[in-house]
C-alpha positions as CSV (number, residue, x, y, z in Angstrom):
1,X,-27.1,35.3,6.5
2,X,-28.5,32.4,4.4
3,X,-26.4,29.3,3.8
4,X,-24.7,28.7,0.8
5,X,-26.2,25.5,-1.5
6,X,-23.1,23.8,-1.1
7,X,-23.3,23.7,3.0
8,X,-26.8,22.9,2.5
9,X,-26.2,19.5,0.7
10,X,-23.6,18.9,2.8
11,X,-26.2,16.8,5.6
12,X,-27.6,15.5,2.5
13,X,-24.2,14.1,1.4
14,X,-23.2,12.9,4.6
15,X,-26.6,11.1,5.2
16,X,-26.3,9.1,1.8
17,X,-22.6,8.0,3.2
18,X,-24.3,6.9,6.4
19,X,-26.4,4.8,4.2
20,X,-23.8,3.1,1.9
21,X,-21.8,2.5,5.1
22,X,-24.9,0.8,6.2
23,X,-25.2,-1.3,2.8
24,X,-21.9,-2.9,3.5
25,X,-18.3,-1.5,3.8
26,X,-18.0,-3.4,-0.2
27,X,-20.1,-0.6,-1.7
28,X,-18.3,2.1,0.1
29,X,-15.0,0.9,-0.8
30,X,-15.5,1.1,-4.1
31,X,-17.5,4.9,-4.2
32,X,-14.5,6.2,-2.7
33,X,-11.8,8.0,-4.8
34,X,-8.2,7.9,-3.7
35,X,-5.5,5.4,-3.1
36,X,-6.1,2.0,-1.0
37,X,-3.7,1.8,1.6
38,X,-2.5,-0.3,4.5
39,X,-0.3,-0.1,7.7
40,X,2.5,-2.9,7.9
41,X,4.7,-3.1,11.1
42,X,7.9,-4.6,9.5
43,X,10.4,-6.2,12.1
44,X,14.2,-4.2,11.8
45,X,17.2,-6.1,12.3
46,X,17.0,-5.2,16.0
47,X,14.9,-7.5,18.1
48,X,11.6,-6.2,19.3
49,X,11.6,-3.5,17.0
50,X,9.6,-2.9,13.9
51,X,9.3,0.0,11.5
52,X,5.3,1.3,10.5
53,X,5.3,1.2,6.9
54,X,2.3,3.2,5.1
55,X,1.8,1.1,1.6
56,X,-0.3,2.8,-1.0
57,X,-1.7,1.1,-4.1
58,X,-1.5,2.7,-7.6
59,X,-4.8,3.3,-9.6
60,X,-4.5,-0.5,-11.0
61,X,-6.8,-2.9,-9.7
62,X,-4.5,-5.6,-8.8
63,X,-2.1,-3.2,-6.8
64,X,-5.2,-2.3,-4.9
65,X,-6.1,-5.8,-4.2
66,X,-2.2,-6.4,-3.5
67,X,-2.6,-3.7,-0.8
68,X,-5.8,-5.2,0.8
69,X,-4.0,-8.7,0.8
70,X,-1.1,-6.9,2.7
71,X,-3.6,-5.4,5.5
72,X,-4.8,-8.7,6.0
73,X,-1.4,-10.4,6.3
74,X,-1.5,-12.2,3.6
75,X,1.9,-12.2,2.0
76,X,1.6,-14.7,-0.6
77,X,-1.9,-13.4,-2.1
78,X,-0.4,-10.1,-2.0
79,X,3.3,-11.2,-3.8
80,X,0.5,-12.6,-6.5
81,X,-1.8,-9.4,-7.3
82,X,1.4,-7.4,-7.3
83,X,2.9,-9.7,-10.1
84,X,-0.2,-9.2,-11.9
85,X,0.3,-5.7,-11.6
86,X,3.4,-5.4,-12.7
87,X,2.9,-7.5,-15.7
88,X,0.7,-4.2,-16.8
89,X,3.0,-2.2,-15.8
90,X,6.6,-3.0,-14.8
91,X,7.6,0.7,-13.6
92,X,4.9,1.0,-11.3
93,X,7.1,1.9,-8.1
94,X,3.8,1.3,-5.8
95,X,3.4,-2.3,-6.7
96,X,7.0,-2.7,-6.7
97,X,7.6,-1.1,-3.0
98,X,4.9,-3.2,-1.6
99,X,5.5,-6.1,-3.1
100,X,9.2,-5.7,-1.2
101,X,7.3,-5.6,1.8
102,X,5.5,-8.6,1.5
103,X,8.6,-10.8,0.6
104,X,10.4,-8.7,3.8
105,X,7.5,-10.2,5.9
106,X,8.2,-13.9,4.2
107,X,11.7,-13.6,4.8
108,X,12.9,-13.5,1.1
109,X,15.8,-10.5,1.7
110,X,17.3,-10.7,-1.9
111,X,13.6,-11.0,-3.7
112,X,12.8,-7.2,-1.2
113,X,16.1,-5.8,-2.0
114,X,15.4,-6.4,-5.4
115,X,12.0,-4.6,-5.1
116,X,12.9,-1.9,-3.0
117,X,15.9,-0.8,-5.7
118,X,13.5,-1.0,-8.8
119,X,11.0,1.1,-6.9
120,X,13.6,3.7,-5.8
121,X,14.7,3.8,-9.7
122,X,11.0,4.1,-10.9
123,X,10.6,6.8,-8.8
124,X,13.6,8.7,-7.2
125,X,10.8,10.8,-5.6
126,X,9.7,8.8,-3.2
127,X,13.6,7.7,-2.7
128,X,13.5,8.6,1.3
129,X,11.2,5.4,2.2
130,X,13.0,3.2,-0.4
131,X,16.3,3.9,1.1
132,X,15.1,3.0,4.2
133,X,13.8,-0.1,3.4
134,X,17.0,-0.9,1.6
135,X,19.6,-0.4,4.3
136,X,16.8,-2.1,6.8
137,X,17.0,-5.3,4.2
138,X,20.5,-5.0,3.8
139,X,21.1,-5.3,7.4
140,X,18.5,-8.2,7.7
141,X,21.3,-9.7,4.8
142,X,24.2,-9.1,7.0
143,X,25.5,-6.7,4.9
């Protein structure tokens, strides 16, 4: 049985990826297709507990920059990037949700609540994550 041409290319492709990774992560990041993600541990209203959130970027470069800032706990930098992304597309539910996370981490619960609600209105399919965030933030506000 002979290997398919696709299977024969797999080791060469893996070698190319390894070479790119050795050249520097920045190069690999720009060649990888797909969403930029960050995992953020958001404190809940219950002391000592946190919700771990996966925050995904939209294709917008500013939104991607914001999610990278979230990864590094740079909340203000993230908010600035999400603001820029939302100037391009005010209904970008991923940028709205991610900005809500950054606002929540800064203790700006009213702003976070507003962002989560707007995200939920823009993308009802994402409602479970948004509704959880809305309830968590309302609890922090004492509502």
